[in-house]
N, C-alpha and C positions, 0 to 999 in steps of 0.2 A: 394564636387564641384563636381556637377552636370549639367549637361546640358543635355539630353533628347532628342530634338524633334520626332514628332513622325510624322511623312508622311501619309496622308488617300490618297488610290489609287484610280484612277477612271477606275470604272469598266465597258465598254461600251461593248454592243454586234452587232449584225443584225443593222444597221443604218432605222429609221422610214422609210419606202418610197416617195420621194416629187412626186410632184404634183397632190399628192392625198390628199381630202378634210381632215379636220382634225377633231376628237369629243373626248371633254372629254367626259368618260361616268363616272372619282366621283372620289372625293376627300379627302384624307382623311389623319387621322395623325397617327404613328405610333412610339411607344419608341419616344418623342420631334421630330419625321424627318414629315416635309410635303409631299405626293407623293401625284400624281393624277396617276389614267387609262389610257390611250387614245385609241381611236382607231381609222386606217391608212385603209379601202379598207374597208377588211374581217378579219383584224389584229389586236392583243391588246398587248397595250404595256405602261410596270407600270415605272413611272419614277419621281425620285426626285431628283431637279432643282440643290436645295441649295448644296446637296452636291454629285451631279454630279453621280449617280449612274440611268443605265439602265437595264431595261429586259425586251428578247422578241425579233421575236416574237413568239404573241401563239396566239392559235385558240380560246380562251376566254377570258373573262375579272379577273375570278377567278384564271385561270391559271398564270396571269399579274400581278394578288396582289400578288398572295401564292409567283413568285419569286420576285417583287422588296422587298414583306418585308425579304425574310432570304436573299438577300445583307445588310437590312438592321440591320439585326440580325445580321450579322458575320462583320460588324464595328468593328473600331479598339473602346474602351472603353475609353471615353471624362476622363482625367482627374480630381478623385475630390477635386475639385475647390469650395470653399463657395461661396452661390452663395449673398451676399453680398463683397462691398469691405474694408477690413481692415483697419489699421493703415500704416500695413504695404504697400500692396497696396496707397497708399497715398504718401506714403515717395519713394517709386522705383518710380511712377509718376512723380515728381516734381525731380529728383535727374538724370531723363530721359532731363528732359528741360531747367536743372541747368545747364548741362554739353554738351548741344548740342548747336550752333549757330545759324544757320539759319530754315526755317520753312522745310525746306524736309530734311534736317537733324534732326530734333525733329517726324517728321513724322515717318521716319525709326526709331529711334531711340523707336521708341510711340511701335511700332509695332514687334522689338526685343523683350521685355519687353514681351505686349500681346502675344504674341506666346511662350514663357516660363511660361507665369501660364498658357497654356490652350493649348494643342497638339493640337488643332482642331483649334484653331483660323487660317484664310484665309489672313497672312500677305499682297498680293497685293489685294484683296478685301476692306482691310483695309486704302492703300496709296490711292489707287486708287476715294477712299471717301473721305477720308482728301483731296482730291488735289494734290496729292507729283503726283512722276514716279514711277514705275516698278523698281528696278535694280537701279533704282540710287538716291543717296542723299550725302551732300557734302563733306562727308571725300573721294565719290567718282573724286572732281571735279580738274579740275588741272591736268599737266603733269607731267611726274616720274620723269621729269627733276627740277619739284620744288618741287617735296616731297623731305623730306634730306629720304635717304636710310641708312638700320641697315643687317649687318650680321647675316643670323638666323642656322650660322652651314650650315647642310648640305639641308637648304630647304631655297628658294630663299625667299625674299621680297614680291616678286609681288604678289607669291601663300597665303604668308600670310595674306597679304588684301586681298586678294579674298576671302579670306576663312570664316578672321574674320566677323563678327554682324555689323552693323554698331554699336550697343551697347553692351557692354559684360558684363554677369553678374555672378562673386565669391561672395558663399559664405564660407568666409573662417575662418576657426581657428584660435585662435592667434599665433601659429608657422609661420605660413604662416601670416599670416597680418605683424609680425616681420624680417619674410625674405623680405616680399617686399618693410619694408622699408629700411631693410640697404642696397636690392639692388637700392632704388629709390637715397639714399644717397650717396652711393658710384658711383652714376653716376655723380653725381653733377650738374645734370640736373633739372634745379629749376622748371622749368616749371611741371616737371612729381611731383620732389618734393612736390609742392602745389597742384598736383590732386590729388595723393594719399591721403596727408593728410587730408585737405577738405575733400573728401569721407570716412573717419575716421569720423572726428568730429571738425576739426579744431584745430590748434595746431603747437608747432616747433616738429620738425623731432623729432631732441634729442630726447622732453621732452618720445616722445612713446615707446623711446628706451630706457631709462635708466631709466623709473617705470610704464613696461607694464598693472601690474596688476589693478594700477590706470585709468591709461589713454588709453586702451582697453578696460578691462575686461577678465573672461573667457570664455563667450559665444563664439558663432561665427558675425561674422562681417560681412554684403553684400553691396556691392560694387557694380557701375556698372558705366564701366570705353568706351571712349566712342574706336574708332578704333583709332585714330591718340593718344592718349595714351596708347593704349596695346603694337601699333612696338614698343614702347620707352623699354615700362614697362617691353618686352621678351628683347628686348637686352641688360637691364641693370639684369634680372636675370642669363643671360646668361654668365655674367658676373662677375658675384656679389662674392663675396669667401666665404657670407653664406650659408653650410651644404644641409638647404633644397633647396638654391634657382630653383639649376637646375632640381632636381626635379620636383619641383610647375611648372617654365614655361615645361617642358614635359607633365604636368597633364593639363597646359590650350591647348596644343597643340592639345592633344591626342581628346579634348574637339572638338579641330574644323577637326577634320579626320587627323589629319600629324598625323605619327608615325615614330619619326626617334630611330634610336639606338645608 
């Protein structure tokens, strides 16, 4: 279960002078990144707008170009993902749409999913382009008093909610799936049970637990659960009698930046 988002740092230097006519002296592409060389007064700047990279001021265009290319060269390598959508991508997108209710939450769920597939994916740009509001989703609506609260040991639920993405991706081995199923069953939260079993493939929770070889299989299982499902699931894992449940809960919290002793 990995979820390792990569943040692209925004590198800027001296601002281009204001009130001076701008002249684009060159447009070029390097390693898949478009950049331009601009002249302001007697100074030159290299700019890669899409990657928010800038170099300058420089005394000549060659120096500006060398500097912006150097910045592009040092950018984090993108994840090696297929240029074509696979069956797994289609299933993942369908699961996001299925598990969210409003347009706003679907937009944020898809943004989280795409960011998990490509660390250079710009979530805010996607959300804006799709007509959503960056930083806001259906799971965030309503007052704290309107939301069911759960205890999380050392960590307040408010912190959990703040750090969880709108759609959380888990790639679980069979033993972890069984821990999730046992915790959901022990919680007696039918909505949680239905969400978990529905994500695995549909069926009764007792059938999964009684015959995991037939119902789950030996490989890993990919789950996409929205924030309002993850909250009660984390509570259920913390309360479960399953030996592996607490370790799984800790692993999940670690992926969102929460370490508990």
